[in-house]
C-alpha positions as CSV (number, residue, x, y, z in Angstrom):
1,M,0.0,-0.1,-0.4
2,N,1.4,3.8,-1.2
3,S,0.6,6.4,1.0
4,I,0.3,10.6,0.1
5,L,1.1,13.1,2.3
6,I,-0.7,16.2,1.8
7,R,0.3,19.8,3.1
8,H,-1.6,22.7,2.2
9,R,-2.5,26.0,3.7
10,V,-6.8,27.2,4.2
11,N,-8.3,29.9,5.2
12,D,-10.7,28.3,7.4
13,F,-9.8,25.2,9.0
14,A,-13.9,24.5,9.8
15,A,-15.2,25.0,6.5
16,W,-12.4,23.6,4.9
17,K,-13.1,20.4,6.6
18,G,-16.9,20.5,5.9
19,G,-15.5,20.5,2.1
20,F,-13.3,17.8,2.4
21,D,-15.9,15.4,4.2
22,A,-18.1,16.6,1.8
23,H,-15.6,15.2,-1.4
24,A,-15.3,11.7,0.4
25,G,-17.1,9.7,-2.0
26,D,-14.9,11.5,-5.1
27,R,-11.6,10.6,-2.9
28,A,-12.8,6.6,-2.5
29,A,-14.1,6.4,-6.1
30,A,-10.0,7.2,-6.6
31,G,-9.2,4.2,-4.7
32,L,-8.1,6.9,-1.6
33,T,-8.6,6.5,1.7
34,T,-8.1,8.8,4.7
35,R,-5.7,7.4,7.7
36,G,-5.6,11.0,9.7
37,V,-5.7,14.5,9.1
38,W,-3.8,17.2,11.6
39,R,-3.4,20.9,11.8
40,S,-0.1,22.6,12.9
41,E,0.0,23.6,16.4
42,A,2.0,27.1,15.1
43,D,-0.4,27.7,12.5
44,S,-4.4,26.0,12.5
45,N,-5.0,26.7,9.3
46,E,-2.0,24.8,7.6
47,V,-3.6,21.0,7.3
48,V,-1.5,17.7,7.2
49,M,-3.4,14.5,5.8
50,V,-2.2,11.0,4.6
51,L,-4.4,9.4,2.5
52,D,-3.7,5.3,1.3
53,A,-3.9,4.7,-2.2
54,G,-4.9,1.3,-3.7
55,D,-3.5,2.4,-7.1
56,V,-1.0,5.3,-7.4
57,A,-1.4,5.9,-11.0
58,K,-5.6,6.5,-10.7
59,A,-4.6,8.4,-7.0
60,K,-2.3,11.2,-9.6
61,E,-5.0,11.3,-12.1
62,F,-7.4,12.4,-8.8
63,L,-5.0,14.5,-7.7
64,G,-4.4,15.9,-11.3
65,S,-8.2,16.1,-11.6
66,D,-10.6,19.8,-12.5
67,N,-12.8,17.9,-10.0
68,L,-10.3,18.3,-6.8
69,K,-9.0,21.4,-8.1
70,Q,-12.7,23.2,-8.1
71,A,-13.5,21.6,-4.7
72,M,-10.5,22.8,-3.3
73,A,-10.8,26.1,-4.1
74,A,-14.5,26.1,-2.8
75,A,-13.3,25.0,0.5
76,G,-10.4,27.9,0.9
77,V,-7.4,25.9,0.1
78,T,-5.1,29.0,-0.5
79,G,-1.8,28.5,-2.5
80,R,-0.7,25.1,-4.4
81,P,-0.5,22.2,-2.5
82,D,2.9,20.0,-1.1
83,I,2.2,16.8,-2.0
84,T,4.5,13.7,-1.6
85,F,4.1,9.9,-2.4
86,L,5.0,7.8,0.0
87,G,5.9,3.6,-0.4
88,K,6.7,1.4,2.0
89,A,9.7,0.6,3.3
């Protein structure tokens, strides 16, 4: 199983979390499972999440999709996310 580490800033965590939760079905359809979501202690609007990906190619397609870009913009993501694909060591 591969994982994806994603970090980005949001305008308002509560608003972002609502949008993130509402997009769960689209993540599941892309074969992604949410392992966890965290907030930075230094900046409560900095979000870090880890997703498990059953199919890396499908995950990359989803992460580059217009659907996700629109959902992120609507949820208040600011700037470009930092995305790291992790393979099991």
